[in-house]
N, C-alpha and C positions, 0 to 999 in steps of 0.2 A: 298298629295301630292304635293312638290314646282311647285307653279306659278310663269311665270316670269311676273312680274307686271312694271310695266312703269312710273314713279312717276314726274310728269315735272309739272311747271309753267307756264302757258300762260294767254296770253293779248287776249282779243277779238277778234282782227284780225290774231289770229293765230303764233304771234312773243313769242320766249322763251328766246331771248335776243336783249338788243337794238343793233342800229349797232355800228361797229368797234370792234365786240370784237374781243377778242387775248390776248395773253401771258398777264398777269398783269391786265387784265380788261376783266374778263373773261365773264363776262354779257353785256358788251356795253358800250355804255353809256346810260346811263339811265336805264339798266337793272333790278338796284338793286329793284326796283319799282314791281318788278315781285317778289321778295321774298320776299317784308315788311311784310306780314304775318305770317312767321316764328317765329317774335320778334327778337330781337338783344344779339345774344349771342356771345362767344367766340371764339377760332382759332377750337375749339373741334365741329364739327357737331349737337353732338348730345345735344348739350346745348342751340339751336335755338327751345327749344321750345314752339309754340303757348300759349299765356293765353287763348283763348277759347276753349269749347269743341269740336266743332269740327274740328279745326286743331290739335287740340291735339289729337283725336281720328288718323287721318291721319298719322299724325308726329309718334307717337309710333307706328302705323303697319308699317312705313318705317325703325323704327329703330329695330323691332323685326326681319328684313328681316336675313337670316343665310349666303348670299351673294351677293357682286353687278358684274354687270355688266356694264361696261363703254366702250364707245369709247376715244382712244387715245387722241385727241383732247382736249375732257372736260375734261379726267384725267392730263393731263400736264396744259390747264388752271387752272384750280381747284389747283394746286400744288399738287397735288398727295393725296389730303388732307392729308398731311404729312406721308402718308403707312396705314391710319389707317381711313378708312368712317366713321364706327361707329362698337364699341363694339371688334376691331381685327379680325371683319368679312374678309373672303377672297376678294379682289377685285381681278377681271378677268377683263386686259385692250387690249380690242380687237384691232389689228394693225396688218397691212401686212406684218412687218419684226419689232423684236425687239431691239432697240440700246441695245450695248456691253455692258453697265451700268445697274446690275438690278435694277427693281422701288424700291420705298421704303417703310418697314412695312410687312403687310399680300398682299399686291400687287403683280400681276404675270402675263407675256405678255403670251397674246392667239394668234396665230400667224395662227392656223391650221383651222378657219375660225368659223363663228357662231353659225354651230350645234355644233361641238366640242366641242366650248366655252360655250354652255347653259350646254350641260351636264356634264363635267366638274365643274359649277356652282352649277348645281342641285344635283352633289353627294357632295360637300362641304357643302350643306346648310343645311345639318341632317333634309331634309323633311320640313323646312322651305322655306318660299318665297324667291323670288328673287329680289331684287331691282336694276331697270334698269336704268340709263341714257347714256343722248347724243341722239339729232336728227336721225345726221347717224346710229348709233347702233339700234335705235328704229327700223328707217324703214327698214335695214339688218333683223331685227328680226320678223318683221310683215309681208314681202316678204317670208322670209323662213315658214311661218306656225308658228313661234317659241316664238311669244306673247301671252301671253293668259289674262292681263287684262292692263287698263290704267287708273291710277289716275291722274286725270289730275285738276289741281287749276286755274281755272278760275279767270282770275283778271280784273276786271274793269274799264279798260283802255284800247287803242287804241294806238298801240306804233309806229304804219306809217312802220318804218322802224325796221331792224334787221335781225336774223334769224328766220325764219319758222320752226317750227316741224315736217308739212309735205310735203315740198316741192317738194322734189324728189322723190314721187311713182308713180309706171307705171301703167298708164291707167288701168279702172276697179273701181269696188267700195269692199272697204272692211267694213262688215257689223257688228256692233259692237251693244250690248245690254244693256241700260242704268241698271244697278245692284245699284244704291247708289247715292244719293243726299245731300248733308251738306251743311247748307248755314254759313257760319262764317259770322262774321262782315263784312271784307274787302274783301275777296272768295269766289267763292262756287268749292265746291270739288265735282268732278264728277267722278265716277267710270264706268268704261265701262267692259264688256268681250267683247272679240273677237270672232266671230262666226268664229266655224272651219269649213272648206268646206267639202262637202262631203255629 
């Protein structure tokens, strides 16, 4: 059964971008540091394969997912991945209102809420996991009880400013279970399972 998995590189102080992220600078000022563990690929995201075993394991799992869910902001800042995040899998772009022009390639807009978006992604994924991108979308998925796992790449740097992953969660606790920790030469890969309530 498909699991919704957030893949995110994050600084020790919780930032996923540097300051002043925006169109043409999706990772903000200095935010590339958070993704240096991926290596130096080309325009195709699948070409960014780390050279170490831990990073390669996590990267290969991400590239084996059967669908992608992302927020519109992340999608647009990433240039829509030119319509193909990896291997032509469907990309569901969560948004309140779809632009008049359709998205490129295998992307499609999802305007009917997070639950419907996740259901559509699961149907399209063919039993494979779903890769989740974007802080706001991750928080929305978490609030709705639809996020299964978090694969966090903890980068040993303090950014000080930028966009934080968990800035806008409501009060209360979200309990997590650490299910895997892999040490890479420049990053620690931590996989957490989100405990379901009840």
